C-alpha positions in Angstrom: 147.2 70.9 10.5 147.7 68.0 13.0 149.4 64.9 11.6 148.5 61.4 12.8 150.0 58.0 12.0 148.1 55.7 9.7 148.4 52.1 10.6 147.3 48.8 8.9 145.2 46.1 10.5 148.4 44.5 11.9 149.2 47.7 13.8 152.1 48.8 11.7 152.6 52.4 10.7 152.3 52.7 6.9 151.9 56.5 6.4 150.7 59.7 7.9 147.5 61.7 7.4 146.7 65.4 8.0 143.7 66.4 10.0 141.9 69.7 9.3 142.3 72.0 12.3 138.8 73.5 11.6 137.3 70.1 12.4 139.7 68.2 14.6 141.1 71.1 16.6 138.3 73.4 17.9 137.6 74.6 21.5 135.6 72.0 23.3 132.5 73.2 25.3 130.8 70.6 27.5 127.6 72.6 27.5 127.2 72.3 23.7 128.0 68.6 23.7 125.5 68.1 26.5 122.8 70.0 24.7 123.2 67.9 21.5 123.5 64.6 23.2 120.4 65.3 25.3 118.4 66.2 22.2 119.7 63.1 20.4 118.6 60.8 23.3 115.3 62.6 23.7 114.5 62.0 20.0 114.7 58.3 20.6 112.0 58.3 23.2 108.6 57.2 22.0 106.6 59.3 24.3 103.6 57.0 24.0 103.0 56.2 27.7 99.4 56.8 28.4 96.6 55.9 30.9 92.8 56.1 31.0 91.3 58.9 32.9 88.0 58.7 34.7 86.1 59.8 31.6 87.9 57.2 29.4 86.9 54.2 31.5 83.8 52.3 30.5 81.1 51.9 33.2 78.0 53.3 34.7 78.0 56.8 36.1 75.4 55.7 38.7 76.4 56.1 42.4 77.2 52.6 43.7 75.1 53.0 46.9 73.5 55.7 48.9 75.7 58.3 50.7 74.6 57.7 54.3 73.2 54.9 56.5 75.2 51.9 55.2 78.2 52.2 57.6 80.6 52.1 54.7 82.8 54.8 53.2 81.0 57.1 50.8 81.6 56.2 47.1 80.7 57.7 43.8 80.5 55.7 40.5 82.5 52.6 39.5 84.9 54.7 37.6 86.3 56.3 40.7 90.1 56.4 40.9 90.0 54.7 44.4 88.4 51.6 42.9 90.2 48.8 41.1 89.7 49.3 37.3 88.8 52.9 37.8 90.4 55.9 36.1 94.0 57.0 36.9 94.5 60.5 38.3 98.1 61.5 37.8 99.2 59.1 35.1 101.3 60.0 32.0 99.9 61.4 28.7 101.5 61.0 25.3 104.0 63.7 24.7 106.8 64.8 22.4 110.2 64.7 24.1 112.2 66.1 21.2 114.2 69.2 21.5 115.2 71.5 18.6 118.9 72.1 18.1 120.0 74.2 15.1 122.1 72.6 12.4 124.9 75.0 13.2 125.1 73.8 16.8 124.9 70.1 15.8 127.8 70.6 13.3 129.8 72.4 16.0 129.2 69.6 18.5 130.3 67.0 16.1 133.6 68.9 15.6 134.0 69.2 19.3 133.4 65.4 19.8 136.1 64.6 17.2 138.5 67.1 18.7 138.1 65.5 22.1 139.2 62.1 20.8 142.3 63.7 19.2 143.1 65.6 22.5 142.6 62.4 24.5 144.8 60.5 22.0 142.0 58.0 21.5 141.8 58.5 17.7 143.2 55.6 15.5 143.4 55.9 11.7 143.5 52.7 9.7 144.5 52.7 6.0 141.8 50.1 5.1 139.7 47.5 6.9 139.0 44.8 4.4 137.9 41.3 5.3 138.1 38.3 3.0 134.9 36.9 4.4 132.2 37.6 7.0 133.9 36.2 10.0 133.3 37.5 13.6 136.4 35.7 15.0 138.7 37.3 12.4 137.2 40.7 13.1 137.5 40.3 16.9 141.2 39.3 16.5 141.9 42.4 14.4 140.1 44.7 16.9 142.1 43.2 19.8 145.3 43.7 17.9 144.5 47.4 17.4 143.7 47.7 21.1 140.2 48.9 20.1 137.9 46.3 21.8 135.6 49.1 22.8 135.5 51.4 19.8 133.4 53.2 17.2 134.7 52.3 13.7 133.8 54.8 10.9 134.0 53.8 7.3 133.8 56.0 4.2 131.4 53.8 2.4 129.4 50.6 2.7 131.5 47.6 3.8 129.1 44.7 4.2 131.7 42.2 5.4 132.9 44.5 8.1 129.4 45.5 9.2 128.2 41.9 9.3 131.3 40.6 11.1 131.0 43.2 13.8 127.4 42.7 14.7 127.9 40.1 17.5 131.0 41.7 19.0 130.0 43.6 22.2 131.5 47.0 22.7 132.1 47.7 19.0 130.0 49.6 16.6 130.6 50.2 12.8 129.1 53.3 11.3 129.4 55.0 7.9 130.4 58.6 7.6 126.8 59.7 6.9 125.6 58.2 10.3 128.4 59.7 12.4 126.9 61.4 15.5 128.0 63.1 18.7 126.5 60.5 21.1 128.2 57.5 19.6 131.6 59.3 19.4 131.5 60.1 23.1 130.0 56.8 24.1 132.8 54.6 22.9 136.3 55.1 24.4 138.1 54.8 21.1 137.4 56.2 17.6 138.8 54.2 14.7 138.6 56.0 11.3 139.2 54.1 8.1 141.3 56.6 6.1 138.8 57.4 3.3 136.3 58.4 6.1 138.4 61.4 6.9 137.7 62.9 3.5 134.0 62.2 4.0 133.9 63.8 7.5 135.8 66.9 6.2 133.4 67.1 3.2 130.4 66.9 5.5 131.6 69.4 8.1 133.6 71.8 5.9 
């Protein structure tokens, strides 16, 4: 098992923690990560873009004027796509963008994402992250001291003071273990784990 230093919010090493090799030391395959991230982003798309076709537009189906003899271009009814307010020919229809990815692959991709942070030495383990009050300035100072101004912070359980204090700090996101996902791990340069979160992650991915 790999061993990492556990630091406090002041940046001092207080102990060490063991990381399960089955989760934090697996072969990383970019194709698997790409598949899961793409599926995750696709699931966020509403897919509600829509237009009115010729048959959906209200209006008379009567020909606007006779075919010949007027000197003008021939026209059909008022719902013609060439007229303002007419139907749209090649516009979008509502669709489902989601892609199915098996639970096994999603689990594997999460392990790979965690492994990549360990390999890149971008994983920081903090013993605890307690704030005396909801204060953005205090939180920003701690994050700066940890050199984690652009980071994903993962907690083991609900920490309202931490979550509320981090909301207005750009480049930082706080997640609980249950919400940990591949996209957010890869999006942020640094991954900060509050020590109890390691047990939660191992319990989820074991």
